[in-house]
N, C-alpha and C positions, 0 to 999 in steps of 0.2 A: 774593899777589894771584892770584886765579883768572882764567884767560883763558877767555872765551866763544868757542865755535867760530864761525867765520865761516859765513855762509850759503853754500851751494854753488850756483853759477850753473848752472842746467840748460839754459839756452837755447843752442842750437847756433849760431844766426845772430846776427850783430851787430845791435843795435837802434840806430836813428838818431832823435834827438829832432826831431820835426817837428810844429809846431802849425799845423794847417790846418783850415778849416771843412769839415764833412761833412754829408751827409744819409744816412739809413739807412732800410731796410725790413726787417721781420722776417717770415719765412714759417713757418707751422706747418700741417702737412698740406698743403692746397692753397690756403690763404688767407693773404693779407697781414694779420697781426694787429696790426701797429703800424708807424708811420713817424714820423720826426722829424729833429731836427738835433742837432749836437754838434761836437766838435773832436778832432782826433787829439792824442795825447800823445807817442807814439813808434811807429815801425814798423820792421819787418824784412821780408825776403822771405817769411817764414813766418807773420807775425802783425801785428796792429794793436792798439794800446792806445788807447782813446779815452774821452771823456766824452760823455754824452748828456743830453738834456733830461728824459728819463724813466728810471727804473730798468728794466733789461732782464732778461728771463729767460734763464739759461744753457741751452744745448742746442738752440737753434733755428737755422735757416739765416738768414743775414744778407747783405744787399747794402749796401755802402758806396759812396757817390759822394763822392770827396775832391777838393777844389780843389787842383790841382797847382801848385806854386810857379814852374814854368818855362813860358814861353810857347813855342808852336810857331812857328818862323820869326820869332821876336822880336815877335810881335803877336797870336797867336791863343791865348786861354786854353784850358787843358786840364783834364780831370777824370780821375782814376784810379778805375775801377770795380773793386771787390773783391767776390768771392763767397767765402763761407766759413761756418764754424759759430761760434756764440758759445760760447766754452769757459769763460770766467769772467765773473762779473758781481757787483758789490757796490756798492750805492748807485747813483750815477750814473757809475761807472767800469766799463768792460767791456774784454774782450780777445776778439778773434776770430782764427781762422786765415785764411790766404790760400790758398785752394784753386785759384782762378782769378782772373786780373785782365786788364784791358784799358784802354787809354787812349782817350779820346774828346775831341773838340773841344766847346767850349761857346760859348754866345752871347757876343758881345763886350760887350753892354750888361748892366747890372745888372738882374736880374729878381727882384722881391721875392717872388713866389709862382710858382715854377716848377711847371708842371703835372706831375702824376705820370705816369710812363710806364705804359702799359697793355699792353705787349707780352709780359708774362709771362716775361721772361728769367730772373728769379730762380727761378721755378717750374720752368722747363725745366732749368736747371742743377742744381737740387736733385734732380730725378728722375734725371738722368744720374749724379749723384754717388752716390745711393742704389743704383742698379743696379750701379755699379762696386764699391761696398763689399760688396754681396751676392755678386757674382761672385768676389771675392777671398777670401771667407770659406769 
């Protein structure tokens, strides 16, 4: 009987299964090209695997806003905001890097249509990231 080689795990960081609701925005150039909703599949300190309502293109900058499962002071809902690059995409499943993250509080009441932020945080982060990449090259 012939033994098949096991696939080699290349991930350095441990992934944690975490299924949480998320919202995303994609940036190409200086324009938000798409936004939508999805759910996380698993996460590590270096990446997030998630499903989305639309197929996404690899290689673009992304901002994820993930519902965090732990309440601040046992009462205030939190969101994890992740900035990164979409490194893999196939169908409705994608993987992005975690280049920068921050926690934010969110409204205590359910909002069916949260207004999109217009402060350009994703664009500012992407420009800083590109400058840092060029400086290190």
